[in-house]
Structure formats: structure tokens, C-alpha cells
C-alpha positions in Angstrom: 8.1 171.6 112.5 10.3 174.5 113.6 13.5 173.7 115.6 13.2 173.9 119.3 14.2 177.3 120.8 17.4 177.1 122.8 17.0 178.5 126.3 19.3 181.4 127.0 20.7 181.9 130.4 21.0 185.3 131.8 24.7 184.6 132.2 25.1 184.9 128.5 24.3 188.6 128.7 26.9 189.1 131.4 29.7 188.0 129.0 29.2 190.9 126.7 31.3 193.9 127.6 29.6 196.7 129.6 29.6 200.3 128.6 31.5 201.1 131.8 34.2 198.6 131.0 34.5 200.0 127.5 34.7 203.6 128.7 38.1 203.1 130.2 37.1 203.5 133.8 39.6 200.9 134.9 39.4 201.7 138.5 36.0 200.2 138.9 36.7 197.0 137.0 40.0 196.3 138.9 38.1 196.9 142.2 35.5 194.4 141.1 38.1 191.8 140.1 39.9 192.1 143.4 36.7 191.7 145.3 35.7 188.6 143.2 39.1 187.0 143.7 38.8 187.5 147.5 35.4 185.9 147.5 36.7 182.9 145.4 39.6 182.4 147.8 37.4 182.4 150.9 35.1 179.9 149.1 38.1 177.6 148.5 38.9 177.7 152.2 35.4 176.7 153.0 35.5 173.8 150.6 38.9 172.6 152.0 37.5 172.8 155.5 34.4 170.9 154.5 36.4 168.1 153.0 38.8 167.9 156.0 35.8 167.6 158.4 33.9 165.1 156.3 33.1 161.9 158.3 35.1 158.8 157.3 33.3 156.6 154.8 32.3 153.2 156.0 34.3 150.4 154.4 32.8 149.2 151.1 31.0 145.9 151.2 33.0 143.1 149.9 32.0 141.9 146.5 29.9 138.7 146.5 31.9 135.5 145.9 32.2 134.6 142.2 33.0 131.4 140.4 36.3 131.0 138.7 34.9 129.4 135.5 38.3 128.7 133.9 39.1 126.3 136.8 36.2 124.1 135.9 36.8 120.8 134.1 36.3 120.9 130.4 33.6 118.2 130.7 31.6 120.3 133.1 31.7 123.3 130.8 30.6 121.1 127.9 27.8 119.6 130.0 26.6 123.1 130.8 26.8 124.1 127.1 24.8 121.1 126.0 22.2 121.4 128.8 21.5 125.0 128.1 22.0 124.7 124.3 24.5 127.5 124.0 25.3 128.5 120.5 29.1 128.2 120.9 31.5 125.6 119.6 33.1 122.9 121.7 36.6 123.4 123.0 39.8 121.5 122.3 40.5 118.5 124.4 43.8 119.9 125.5 45.9 123.1 125.1 48.5 120.9 123.2 45.9 119.9 120.6 45.0 123.6 120.2 48.6 124.6 119.7 49.3 121.8 117.2 46.1 122.6 115.1 46.5 126.4 115.2 50.0 126.6 113.8 49.9 128.6 110.6 51.9 126.2 108.4 51.2 123.0 110.4 48.8 120.1 110.1 45.9 122.4 111.1 45.4 123.7 107.6 44.4 120.2 106.5 42.4 119.3 109.6 38.6 119.3 109.3 38.5 120.9 112.8 40.3 124.0 111.6 38.9 124.2 108.0 35.3 124.6 109.3 33.5 127.9 109.3 34.7 130.3 112.0 31.5 129.8 114.0 31.9 126.0 114.1 35.6 125.8 114.8 36.8 124.6 118.1 37.7 127.2 120.7 40.0 127.3 123.7 38.8 126.3 127.1 39.0 129.9 128.3 36.7 131.1 125.5 34.2 128.3 126.4 34.4 129.3 130.1 33.8 132.9 129.1 30.7 132.0 127.1 29.4 129.8 129.9 30.1 132.6 132.5 28.2 135.2 130.3 25.2 132.9 130.0 25.2 132.0 133.7 25.4 135.7 134.8 22.6 136.6 132.3 20.3 134.0 133.6 17.7 135.0 136.2 17.0 132.8 139.2 13.6 131.2 139.3 13.1 130.6 143.0 10.2 128.3 142.5 12.1 126.0 140.2 15.1 126.0 142.5 13.0 125.1 145.5 11.1 122.3 143.7 14.3 120.8 142.3 15.9 120.9 145.7 13.0 119.2 147.4 12.9 116.6 144.6 16.6 115.8 144.9 16.4 115.5 148.7 13.4 113.1 148.6 14.7 111.0 145.7 18.4 110.8 146.3 19.4 107.1 146.4 22.7 107.8 148.1 21.1 109.0 151.3 21.2 106.4 154.1 18.7 107.9 156.6 15.5 109.2 155.2 13.5 111.2 157.8 10.7 111.7 155.3 9.4 108.5 153.9 6.8 109.5 151.3 4.4 111.1 153.7 4.1 108.2 156.1 5.1 108.7 159.7 6.6 105.8 161.4 4.5 104.1 164.1 6.2 102.5 167.1 4.8 99.3 168.4 4.9 98.7 172.1 
């Protein structure tokens, strides 16, 4: 298969020197240069006027509120990890434990937690929060599932005191 032909612009031909310019008739080329520079200068004025007269931009919409995943409790992040079966290791129970076990010449070299393969080693809470955030943002919302779960929780919540909906039965008032 032959290579595709490159399309030539007619501007490519204009870059080659003309016979008039070669001939030494400098008066004509200087005149053309002066004329072109005046046109470019007037064009710049138009551009500057257009930008000065541009209508003000409406204020940008504020970004939607986002969750600060690092502020969540470690147990909540682990519950999310277990519920959604994320392929990420658990985190250290505290930053102090992470510091003790990650010292290069400390007890961490002998600890089973740190001797494991890199994929199975424990990670910091921030790394776990990052993995949970990426998974959460990548999930699509299934509206039908959300509505069904919401209705189920409303109807079967044992902590609610007044239940306006009592399993499809409407209360009858005796007179």
C-alpha cells in the first residue's frame, strides 16, 4: 500500500522566492512589506478593541461538594473495602504503628506485617482513603437500587417511633 499523499497548501509555494524579489527590484518588496506591517498593526488594534469590549464572563459554577475521605474513621474505610471487595491491603491501626514498623533498622524487618509481599503489606490510612475514593468516584449510581434500598430502610427501620406506613394497612377510626 503506497503511503498517503501529503496535502500541500498553496502557502508553501508563496515561501519560495519570486523572480521579482531575486531581480533586485527592492522598491517593490519594501513597499509590500510596509503595506503588510500596516495591515497587521490595524488588525492588532481590532483584536485589542474586541477583547476590551467583550462582555464579562458569568461566574463559574462552584464545584459540587466532595467528601474528605482522609477524615473518615479507619473502621469505616475498612468496612467499605470489605463490602466492595477492593483489592487493597488493610491499613495500620495507628500512625505510630506505621512509624515503628517502617523504620529501616527497627523491629519492622522481623515483623510479618512488613515482610509480606508488597501487595499484601499494610498501608497508611491516607493510601487506603485514596483507594476508597478512586473506587467510589469510579462507581456509577444505579438509581433503581438506591430508591429500592431507601424505601426498604424507611419501612423496616426499627428505630423509628412513628410509622405512617404500616405495611399497606390504613388505620380505621372507630366512632
